[in-house]
FIPAMI-750417 format. One record per atom (N, C-alpha, C, O): atom name; x, y negated, z. Coordinates in nm, 2 decimals. Example, Ala and Ser with C-alpha at 12.3 -4.5 7.8 and 13.67 -1.06 7.14 Angstrom:
% residues 2
<atom atom="N" east="1.32" north="0.57" up="0.78"/>
<atom atom="CA" east="1.23" north="0.45" up="0.78"/>
<atom atom="C" east="1.32" north="0.33" up="0.78"/>
<atom atom="O" east="1.42" north="0.33" up="0.85"/>
<atom atom="N" east="1.28" north="0.22" up="0.71"/>
<atom atom="CA" east="1.37" north="0.11" up="0.71"/>
<atom atom="C" east="1.29" north="0.00" up="0.79"/>
<atom atom="O" east="1.34" north="-0.11" up="0.80"/>
***
This chain:
% residues 59
<atom atom="N" east="10.19" north="-8.30" up="8.79"/>
<atom atom="CA" east="10.09" north="-8.21" up="8.84"/>
<atom atom="C" east="9.97" north="-8.28" up="8.88"/>
<atom atom="O" east="9.86" north="-8.25" up="8.85"/>
<atom atom="N" east="9.99" north="-8.39" up="8.97"/>
<atom atom="CA" east="9.87" north="-8.46" up="9.02"/>
<atom atom="C" east="9.85" north="-8.59" up="8.94"/>
<atom atom="O" east="9.76" north="-8.67" up="8.98"/>
<atom atom="N" east="9.92" north="-8.61" up="8.83"/>
<atom atom="CA" east="9.90" north="-8.74" up="8.76"/>
<atom atom="C" east="9.77" north="-8.75" up="8.69"/>
<atom atom="O" east="9.73" north="-8.86" up="8.65"/>
<atom atom="N" east="9.70" north="-8.64" up="8.67"/>
<atom atom="CA" east="9.58" north="-8.65" up="8.59"/>
<atom atom="C" east="9.45" north="-8.63" up="8.68"/>
<atom atom="O" east="9.35" north="-8.59" up="8.63"/>
<atom atom="N" east="9.46" north="-8.65" up="8.81"/>
<atom atom="CA" east="9.35" north="-8.63" up="8.90"/>
<atom atom="C" east="9.25" north="-8.74" up="8.88"/>
<atom atom="O" east="9.13" north="-8.71" up="8.85"/>
<atom atom="N" east="9.29" north="-8.87" up="8.88"/>
<atom atom="CA" east="9.20" north="-8.98" up="8.86"/>
<atom atom="C" east="9.12" north="-9.02" up="8.98"/>
<atom atom="O" east="9.13" north="-8.95" up="9.08"/>
<atom atom="N" east="9.05" north="-9.13" up="8.97"/>
<atom atom="CA" east="8.98" north="-9.18" up="9.08"/>
<atom atom="C" east="8.86" north="-9.09" up="9.13"/>
<atom atom="O" east="8.85" north="-9.07" up="9.25"/>
<atom atom="N" east="8.78" north="-9.04" up="9.04"/>
<atom atom="CA" east="8.68" north="-8.95" up="9.08"/>
<atom atom="C" east="8.73" north="-8.82" up="9.16"/>
<atom atom="O" east="8.67" north="-8.77" up="9.25"/>
<atom atom="N" east="8.84" north="-8.77" up="9.11"/>
<atom atom="CA" east="8.90" north="-8.65" up="9.18"/>
<atom atom="C" east="8.95" north="-8.69" up="9.32"/>
<atom atom="O" east="8.93" north="-8.61" up="9.41"/>
<atom atom="N" east="9.00" north="-8.81" up="9.34"/>
<atom atom="CA" east="9.05" north="-8.85" up="9.47"/>
<atom atom="C" east="8.93" north="-8.86" up="9.56"/>
<atom atom="O" east="8.93" north="-8.82" up="9.68"/>
<atom atom="N" east="8.82" north="-8.92" up="9.51"/>
<atom atom="CA" east="8.70" north="-8.93" up="9.60"/>
<atom atom="C" east="8.64" north="-8.79" up="9.64"/>
<atom atom="O" east="8.60" north="-8.77" up="9.75"/>
<atom atom="N" east="8.64" north="-8.70" up="9.54"/>
<atom atom="CA" east="8.60" north="-8.57" up="9.57"/>
<atom atom="C" east="8.68" north="-8.50" up="9.68"/>
<atom atom="O" east="8.63" north="-8.43" up="9.77"/>
<atom atom="N" east="8.82" north="-8.52" up="9.67"/>
<atom atom="CA" east="8.91" north="-8.46" up="9.77"/>
<atom atom="C" east="8.88" north="-8.52" up="9.90"/>
<atom atom="O" east="8.88" north="-8.45" up="10.00"/>
<atom atom="N" east="8.86" north="-8.65" up="9.91"/>
<atom atom="CA" east="8.83" north="-8.72" up="10.04"/>
<atom atom="C" east="8.70" north="-8.67" up="10.10"/>
<atom atom="O" east="8.69" north="-8.65" up="10.22"/>
<atom atom="N" east="8.60" north="-8.65" up="10.02"/>
<atom atom="CA" east="8.47" north="-8.60" up="10.07"/>
<atom atom="C" east="8.48" north="-8.46" up="10.12"/>
<atom atom="O" east="8.43" north="-8.43" up="10.23"/>
<atom atom="N" east="8.56" north="-8.38" up="10.05"/>
<atom atom="CA" east="8.58" north="-8.24" up="10.10"/>
<atom atom="C" east="8.66" north="-8.24" up="10.23"/>
<atom atom="O" east="8.63" north="-8.17" up="10.32"/>
<atom atom="N" east="8.76" north="-8.33" up="10.24"/>
<atom atom="CA" east="8.84" north="-8.34" up="10.36"/>
<atom atom="C" east="8.75" north="-8.39" up="10.48"/>
<atom atom="O" east="8.76" north="-8.34" up="10.59"/>
<atom atom="N" east="8.66" north="-8.48" up="10.45"/>
<atom atom="CA" east="8.57" north="-8.53" up="10.55"/>
<atom atom="C" east="8.47" north="-8.42" up="10.60"/>
<atom atom="O" east="8.45" north="-8.41" up="10.72"/>
<atom atom="N" east="8.43" north="-8.34" up="10.51"/>
<atom atom="CA" east="8.34" north="-8.23" up="10.55"/>
<atom atom="C" east="8.42" north="-8.12" up="10.63"/>
<atom atom="O" east="8.37" north="-8.07" up="10.73"/>
<atom atom="N" east="8.54" north="-8.09" up="10.58"/>
<atom atom="CA" east="8.61" north="-7.98" up="10.65"/>
<atom atom="C" east="8.66" north="-8.02" up="10.79"/>
<atom atom="O" east="8.65" north="-7.95" up="10.88"/>
<atom atom="N" east="8.72" north="-8.14" up="10.79"/>
<atom atom="CA" east="8.79" north="-8.19" up="10.92"/>
<atom atom="C" east="8.70" north="-8.27" up="11.01"/>
<atom atom="O" east="8.72" north="-8.28" up="11.13"/>
<atom atom="N" east="8.60" north="-8.33" up="10.96"/>
<atom atom="CA" east="8.51" north="-8.42" up="11.04"/>
<atom atom="C" east="8.57" north="-8.56" up="11.05"/>
<atom atom="O" east="8.69" north="-8.58" up="11.03"/>
<atom atom="N" east="8.48" north="-8.65" up="11.09"/>
<atom atom="CA" east="8.52" north="-8.79" up="11.09"/>
<atom atom="C" east="8.62" north="-8.82" up="11.21"/>
<atom atom="O" east="8.69" north="-8.92" up="11.20"/>
<atom atom="N" east="8.62" north="-8.74" up="11.31"/>
<atom atom="CA" east="8.71" north="-8.77" up="11.43"/>
<atom atom="C" east="8.85" north="-8.73" up="11.40"/>
<atom atom="O" east="8.94" north="-8.79" up="11.45"/>
<atom atom="N" east="8.87" north="-8.63" up="11.32"/>
<atom atom="CA" east="9.01" north="-8.57" up="11.29"/>
<atom atom="C" east="9.08" north="-8.65" up="11.18"/>
<atom atom="O" east="9.20" north="-8.65" up="11.17"/>
<atom atom="N" east="9.00" north="-8.71" up="11.09"/>
<atom atom="CA" east="9.07" north="-8.77" up="10.97"/>
<atom atom="C" east="9.17" north="-8.88" up="11.01"/>
<atom atom="O" east="9.27" north="-8.89" up="10.95"/>
<atom atom="N" east="9.14" north="-8.97" up="11.10"/>
<atom atom="CA" east="9.24" north="-9.07" up="11.14"/>
<atom atom="C" east="9.36" north="-9.01" up="11.19"/>
<atom atom="O" east="9.47" north="-9.06" up="11.17"/>
<atom atom="N" east="9.35" north="-8.90" up="11.27"/>
<atom atom="CA" east="9.47" north="-8.83" up="11.33"/>
<atom atom="C" east="9.55" north="-8.77" up="11.21"/>
<atom atom="O" east="9.67" north="-8.78" up="11.21"/>
<atom atom="N" east="9.48" north="-8.71" up="11.12"/>
<atom atom="CA" east="9.55" north="-8.65" up="11.01"/>
<atom atom="C" east="9.62" north="-8.75" up="10.92"/>
<atom atom="O" east="9.74" north="-8.74" up="10.88"/>
<atom atom="N" east="9.56" north="-8.86" up="10.90"/>
<atom atom="CA" east="9.62" north="-8.97" up="10.82"/>
<atom atom="C" east="9.74" north="-9.03" up="10.89"/>
<atom atom="O" east="9.84" north="-9.06" up="10.83"/>
<atom atom="N" east="9.73" north="-9.05" up="11.02"/>
<atom atom="CA" east="9.84" north="-9.10" up="11.10"/>
<atom atom="C" east="9.96" north="-9.01" up="11.09"/>
<atom atom="O" east="10.07" north="-9.05" up="11.07"/>
<atom atom="N" east="9.93" north="-8.88" up="11.11"/>
<atom atom="CA" east="10.04" north="-8.78" up="11.11"/>
<atom atom="C" east="10.11" north="-8.77" up="10.97"/>
<atom atom="O" east="10.23" north="-8.76" up="10.96"/>
<atom atom="N" east="10.03" north="-8.78" up="10.86"/>
<atom atom="CA" east="10.08" north="-8.78" up="10.73"/>
<atom atom="C" east="10.17" north="-8.91" up="10.71"/>
<atom atom="O" east="10.28" north="-8.90" up="10.65"/>
<atom atom="N" east="10.12" north="-9.02" up="10.75"/>
<atom atom="CA" east="10.20" north="-9.14" up="10.74"/>
<atom atom="C" east="10.33" north="-9.14" up="10.81"/>
<atom atom="O" east="10.43" north="-9.18" up="10.76"/>
<atom atom="N" east="10.33" north="-9.08" up="10.93"/>
<atom atom="CA" east="10.45" north="-9.07" up="11.01"/>
<atom atom="C" east="10.55" north="-8.97" up="10.94"/>
<atom atom="O" east="10.67" north="-9.00" up="10.94"/>
<atom atom="N" east="10.50" north="-8.87" up="10.89"/>
<atom atom="CA" east="10.58" north="-8.77" up="10.81"/>
<atom atom="C" east="10.65" north="-8.84" up="10.69"/>
<atom atom="O" east="10.77" north="-8.82" up="10.67"/>
<atom atom="N" east="10.57" north="-8.91" up="10.62"/>
<atom atom="CA" east="10.62" north="-8.98" up="10.50"/>
<atom atom="C" east="10.73" north="-9.08" up="10.54"/>
<atom atom="O" east="10.83" north="-9.10" up="10.48"/>
<atom atom="N" east="10.70" north="-9.15" up="10.65"/>
<atom atom="CA" east="10.80" north="-9.25" up="10.70"/>
<atom atom="C" east="10.93" north="-9.18" up="10.74"/>
<atom atom="O" east="11.04" north="-9.23" up="10.71"/>
<atom atom="N" east="10.93" north="-9.07" up="10.81"/>
<atom atom="CA" east="11.05" north="-9.00" up="10.85"/>
<atom atom="C" east="11.12" north="-8.94" up="10.73"/>
<atom atom="O" east="11.24" north="-8.94" up="10.72"/>
<atom atom="N" east="11.04" north="-8.90" up="10.63"/>
<atom atom="CA" east="11.10" north="-8.84" up="10.51"/>
<atom atom="C" east="11.18" north="-8.95" up="10.43"/>
<atom atom="O" east="11.29" north="-8.93" up="10.39"/>
<atom atom="N" east="11.12" north="-9.07" up="10.42"/>
<atom atom="CA" east="11.18" north="-9.18" up="10.35"/>
<atom atom="C" east="11.31" north="-9.23" up="10.43"/>
<atom atom="O" east="11.41" north="-9.26" up="10.37"/>
<atom atom="N" east="11.30" north="-9.23" up="10.56"/>
<atom atom="CA" east="11.42" north="-9.27" up="10.64"/>
<atom atom="C" east="11.53" north="-9.17" up="10.62"/>
<atom atom="O" east="11.64" north="-9.21" up="10.60"/>
<atom atom="N" east="11.50" north="-9.04" up="10.63"/>
<atom atom="CA" east="11.61" north="-8.94" up="10.61"/>
<atom atom="C" east="11.66" north="-8.94" up="10.47"/>
<atom atom="O" east="11.78" north="-8.92" up="10.45"/>
<atom atom="N" east="11.58" north="-8.97" up="10.37"/>
<atom atom="CA" east="11.62" north="-8.98" up="10.23"/>
<atom atom="C" east="11.72" north="-9.10" up="10.22"/>
<atom atom="O" east="11.82" north="-9.08" up="10.15"/>
<atom atom="N" east="11.68" north="-9.21" up="10.27"/>
<atom atom="CA" east="11.77" north="-9.33" up="10.27"/>
<atom atom="C" east="11.90" north="-9.30" up="10.34"/>
<atom atom="O" east="12.01" north="-9.34" up="10.28"/>
<atom atom="N" east="11.90" north="-9.24" up="10.45"/>
<atom atom="CA" east="12.02" north="-9.20" up="10.52"/>
<atom atom="C" east="12.11" north="-9.11" up="10.44"/>
<atom atom="O" east="12.23" north="-9.13" up="10.43"/>
<atom atom="N" east="12.05" north="-9.01" up="10.38"/>
<atom atom="CA" east="12.13" north="-8.92" up="10.29"/>
<atom atom="C" east="12.19" north="-8.99" up="10.18"/>
<atom atom="O" east="12.31" north="-8.97" up="10.14"/>
<atom atom="N" east="12.12" north="-9.08" up="10.11"/>
<atom atom="CA" east="12.17" north="-9.15" up="10.00"/>
<atom atom="C" east="12.28" north="-9.24" up="10.04"/>
<atom atom="O" east="12.38" north="-9.25" up="9.97"/>
<atom atom="N" east="12.27" north="-9.31" up="10.16"/>
<atom atom="CA" east="12.37" north="-9.39" up="10.21"/>
<atom atom="C" east="12.50" north="-9.31" up="10.24"/>
<atom atom="O" east="12.61" north="-9.36" up="10.21"/>
<atom atom="N" east="12.48" north="-9.19" up="10.29"/>
<atom atom="CA" east="12.60" north="-9.11" up="10.32"/>
<atom atom="C" east="12.67" north="-9.07" up="10.19"/>
<atom atom="O" east="12.79" north="-9.07" up="10.19"/>
<atom atom="N" east="12.59" north="-9.03" up="10.09"/>
<atom atom="CA" east="12.65" north="-8.99" up="9.96"/>
<atom atom="C" east="12.73" north="-9.11" up="9.90"/>
<atom atom="O" east="12.84" north="-9.09" up="9.85"/>
<atom atom="N" east="12.67" north="-9.23" up="9.91"/>
<atom atom="CA" east="12.74" north="-9.35" up="9.85"/>
<atom atom="C" east="12.86" north="-9.38" up="9.93"/>
<atom atom="O" east="12.97" north="-9.41" up="9.87"/>
<atom atom="N" east="12.86" north="-9.36" up="10.06"/>
<atom atom="CA" east="12.98" north="-9.39" up="10.14"/>
<atom atom="C" east="13.09" north="-9.29" up="10.11"/>
<atom atom="O" east="13.21" north="-9.32" up="10.10"/>
<atom atom="N" east="13.05" north="-9.16" up="10.09"/>
<atom atom="CA" east="13.15" north="-9.06" up="10.05"/>
<atom atom="C" east="13.21" north="-9.09" up="9.92"/>
<atom atom="O" east="13.33" north="-9.07" up="9.89"/>
<atom atom="N" east="13.13" north="-9.14" up="9.82"/>
<atom atom="CA" east="13.18" north="-9.17" up="9.69"/>
<atom atom="C" east="13.27" north="-9.29" up="9.70"/>
<atom atom="O" east="13.38" north="-9.29" up="9.63"/>
<atom atom="N" east="13.24" north="-9.39" up="9.78"/>
<atom atom="CA" east="13.33" north="-9.51" up="9.80"/>
<atom atom="C" east="13.46" north="-9.47" up="9.86"/>
<atom atom="O" east="13.56" north="-9.52" up="9.82"/>
<atom atom="N" east="13.46" north="-9.37" up="9.95"/>
<atom atom="CA" east="13.58" north="-9.33" up="10.02"/>
<atom atom="C" east="13.68" north="-9.26" up="9.92"/>
<atom atom="O" east="13.80" north="-9.26" up="9.93"/>
<atom atom="N" east="13.62" north="-9.18" up="9.82"/>
<atom atom="CA" east="13.70" north="-9.11" up="9.73"/>
<atom atom="C" east="13.76" north="-9.20" up="9.63"/>
<atom atom="O" east="13.87" north="-9.17" up="9.57"/>
<atom atom="N" east="13.71" north="-9.32" up="9.60"/>
<atom atom="CA" east="13.76" north="-9.41" up="9.50"/>
<atom atom="C" east="13.87" north="-9.49" up="9.56"/>
<atom atom="O" east="13.93" north="-9.57" up="9.50"/>
***
């Protein structure tokens, strides 16, 4: 879906975000998105580890 945005499209999205949210809010938004991604990756890793452990126990 987003694979065909390209560099100009990303710049346009960033400019629109800057206009909508303002320069003071963008670092906050970026930080919260980064923390959300970090938590998502952590929970994904934990889930994969649990599945692998369950499979190992069955064998």
